[in-house]
N, C-alpha and C positions, 0 to 999 in steps of 0.2 A: 504494500500500500504506500502511496505517496506520503511524504512528510507533511504533517499538519501540526498546528499549535496544540498544546496539551489542554484543550478546553472544549466544551460542548457548544452547541449553537446558541445558547442563552448568554454567553459571555461577550461583552463589548470588545471588539477587535478591529484593527485596521484591515479593511478588505483587500488592500494592495498585497499584503503578505500573510493574510489569514490562511491561505493555502500556498504551497510552494509554486514559484514560477518555473514551470518545467521546460526543458529543452530536449524533447524526446529524440533519440537517435533515429536515423532512417531504419525502417523496419516494415515488414509486410507479413500479413496472415491471409490465408484464403478465407473468403467470406463464409460465415458471418463473423468470425473472429472470437477470441476468448479473452476475457479480462485477465485470467491467470497467466497469459503469455505476453501481455503488454509490458513494455519497458518505458517508463515506470508503470506499475499497476495503478489503477484509478482508486481514488478515495470514494467509497460508497457510503461513508458514514458509519462504518462498522464500530469505530472507536469513539465517535463523537455525537451521534444522534441520541437525544434524550427525549422520550415521549411524555405526554401528559394526558393520556386517555381521551384525546380528541375524537378518536374513532372507535371507542369501546363498543364491542359487539358487532361491528360492521363486517361485511364480507365483500372482498374485492377480487376482481379478475384483472390482471395486469399482463399485457402482451409485451414481449421483449423483456421479460422480467429476470432473465438470468444474469444480465450484465449491464453496465452503464447506468443510464438514467432509470430504467425499469427496475434494476436491482436495488438502487438507492431508495426508490419509492417503496418497494416491497419491504425493505428493512424498516423504513420510517413508519409505514402503515402498521406493521406488526407491533412496533414499540409504542404506537398510539392505540393499540388494543384491537386491531382488525385481524381477521383470518384472511389468508391470501392464497389465491390460485395463480400459479405462475405458468404462463404460456411462452414457449421458446422452441427453437428447432432442435432436433435430436443431436446435432453436432455440438450443441452447447450444454450437453447433459452435465458435464463436470462442474461448470459454473453454476448451473441451476441447483445442483445438489448442495453446493456450498451456501447459496442464498436461502434455500429451504431450511438448512440447518440453523441459520441465523434467525429466521422467522420462528422456528420452534424453540430456540433458546430464549426468545421473548415470551414464551408461553402461549403462542398462537398456533393454529393449524396451518400447515403448508400443503398445498395440493400441486403435484407436478403434472403438467399437461403438455408433453412434447408433441410437436407436429409442425407442418409447413403451411403458412397462410396462403400459399399458392394452390394448395390442395383444397378444393371446394368442400369435399366431404368433411375434412378436419375443421375448416373455417366455419361451416354451417352448423357443426355440432358442438363447437367449443364452449359457447356461453351456457348452453343447457348442461353440459358436463360439469362446468365449474359450479353452476347453481346447485346441481344435484350433490356434488361432493361437499360443498360448503353449507348446504341446507338453506340456500337462498342467495340473493345477490343484491348488494346495495350500491356498489361502485364499479364502474368499468373504466379502466385506463387504457386507451388506445395509444400505445407507445411504440410498437414494433415498426421498424423502418428499414428501407433499402437505400443506400447512398453509395454510388460508384462514380468517381470522377472520370470524365472523358474530355479530352482536349478540344475536339472539334465536332461540329454537328455531323460531318460526314462519317465520323467514327461511331456515332451514337446510333445503335441499331434499334429497329422496331421492337425486337425481343426485349432489350433492356428497358425501353420506355414502357412497354406493357407490363413487365414484371414490377417496375418501380411503382406504377400507378396501382397495380393489383394489390401490392403489399401495403403501400402507404395510405391510400384513400379508398379504394374499392372495398378492401377488407373492413375498413372503418364503418362504411355504410352497413355491411352485413352484420358485423358484431353489434353495432348500436341497435339495429332493427331487432336482432334476437334478444338483446338485453331488455327491451321494453316489455317483454312478457314477465320479467322478474323484478325490475326496479320498482320500489315503492315510492310514494310521495316522500320527498326528502332524499331520494337517491341522486347519484351524480354520475355524469359521463365527463371524463377529462381526456382531451386529445393533445398529443404532442405535435406541435408545428415547429417553426424554426425562424431564425433571423433571415434565412434564405427566402422566406416569403416576401420580404421587403427589400433585401439586398442580394439578389441572386448572383452567385458566382458563375462566370462563363463556362466553367467546367462541370456545373451541376444543373444543367438545364431541365432535365426530367425531375430530379429531386426537388428543385426549387418550385417548379410548377405544381407538384403535389402538395407542397406545404402551403402555397397560396390557396389551393383548393380546400385544404383542411380549415383554414381560417374562415372561408365563406361557409363551409358546411357547419362549422361550430356555431357561427352567428345565426344562421337560418334555423338550425335544429333547436337552438336555445329558445327561440321565439315560439316554435311549434310545441315544445314540451313544457313551457312555463306554466300553463294552466293545469298541468298534471302534477306540478310540484317537483319535477325532475330538472335539475340544473345541468346545463352543458357549458363547459368552458374549455380553454386551451392554455397550454404553456409553450412559450417560444424560446427555446434555448439559443444561446450564441455558440461560440466555439467551446465545446465541452469534450474533455478527454475520455473517449469511449472506444470500444473496439471498432465502431464504424470507421474511425479515422485511419486505423492501421490495416483495414481489410479492403482498401480501395477507395475509401471516402475522400482521401486527400492524396495528391502525388507524394510519394514517400520522401522526395527531396525537400518538400515543404514542411515536413513534420517538426524539424528543430525550431521553427519560428511559429508554430501553431498557437494561435490565440494572442500573440504578443502585440498585435495591432489594436487591441481593445483599449479603451481609456484606462482600465485597471492594469494593462500591460501584461496580462497573463491569461492562459486558458482557464476555464472553469472546471470544477470537479463535479461529478454526479451528486455528491453529497450536498452541493449548494442548490440543486434543483428540488430536492425532496420536500423542503418546507412549502414550496409553492403548491405542490400537489396535495399535501396535507391540508393546507388552507382551503383549496377548492373542493376537497372532499368533505370537509367538516361543516358543521352548522354555523361556524364563524363567518362563512361566506354566503349566508342565506339570501342576501340581496344582490349577489353577483351572478349574472347570467350573460352568456355570449361574450365574455371577456377573454382577451388574450394577455396573459401575464408574461412580460418579456424579462428573461433572466439571462442577460447577455454581456455583463461586464461593462455596461454603459454605452453600447452601440445604439445610436439613435434609431428609433422605430416609431411608427404611428401609434 
C-alpha cells in the first residue's frame, strides 16, 4: 500500500501531502489488471477509513469492487455497517478475495459474484443474485469500467468502442433497471463518471464519450425516480491511481507524471473517493439528486 499519514479521514491534514505524490515506474498489466501487482499499490483505505454507522443494515451491490475505487467503496461501506456484494471479472479473483476479507473483518457479509459484464446472461442476473444473497438491496454502485488509450481514431476499432460502451453505460442501464425491483424508498443508485466527461483526452475518445453519457443518464434517471424516493447521483473522479491506468488506460511512458498536472500536484488515491460514495448512499444526502460530485484534485469542472 502507498505511504499515507498515520491518521484517519477525520483528522485535519494538508491535502497536498495527505497522500504520497507518487511517480509510478513504467509498467503494464493485461486488462483488467490487479491492485496487488501495481507499483506502488493503491491506498484503498485499509488502514485509514473509520466508519460511523452511516449505512447500518444496508445492502449494497458494487461493480468493479475488487480493486481501485470499487474496492475502497466496499471497505468504507462495510465499516459504515453495510453488507456488500462484490461484482468483478474472474481474472480479478485474488483481489476480490482480499477485499471480501476486509469486509468480513468489519463484521459484515461479503458476497462474491464473479463474471463479465459483456456476458448478457451474467449482467441480467447479477442484481437478482446479489439481492437474493444479501436478503434485499438498498444501494447499487455502478462503478465497473473499461478504459484503453488509443493514439488515433484510425486505430480505435469498432470492437473496442462497442465493448467500452457495453461495459461503461449499457450495463448501467441494465443493472439500474433490474435494481428497481428491489430498491426501497430511501434506496440509492450511484454511478461512476469521470473528469473525462468534461475534459476528454484525445487518446480516450470512447471512454470519455461514455462518461458524458453517464452524466446525462444520472441526471435524467434522478428526475424519473425522485417521486419513488430513490436517489440517483454520480461521482466524477480525476486522475486516481487504479489498475485501469496500468492495464492500458494510460500510455505507460506517461505513468511517472500521472496526476501531477492537478492543482494539488499529485494523483488521487481510491481511499479519497470512498467518502463521496458514502455520503451519496446515506441519509445525509437526502436532498441531493442528479448531482455529480467531482473528486479530482481541483481540476475545474461544471
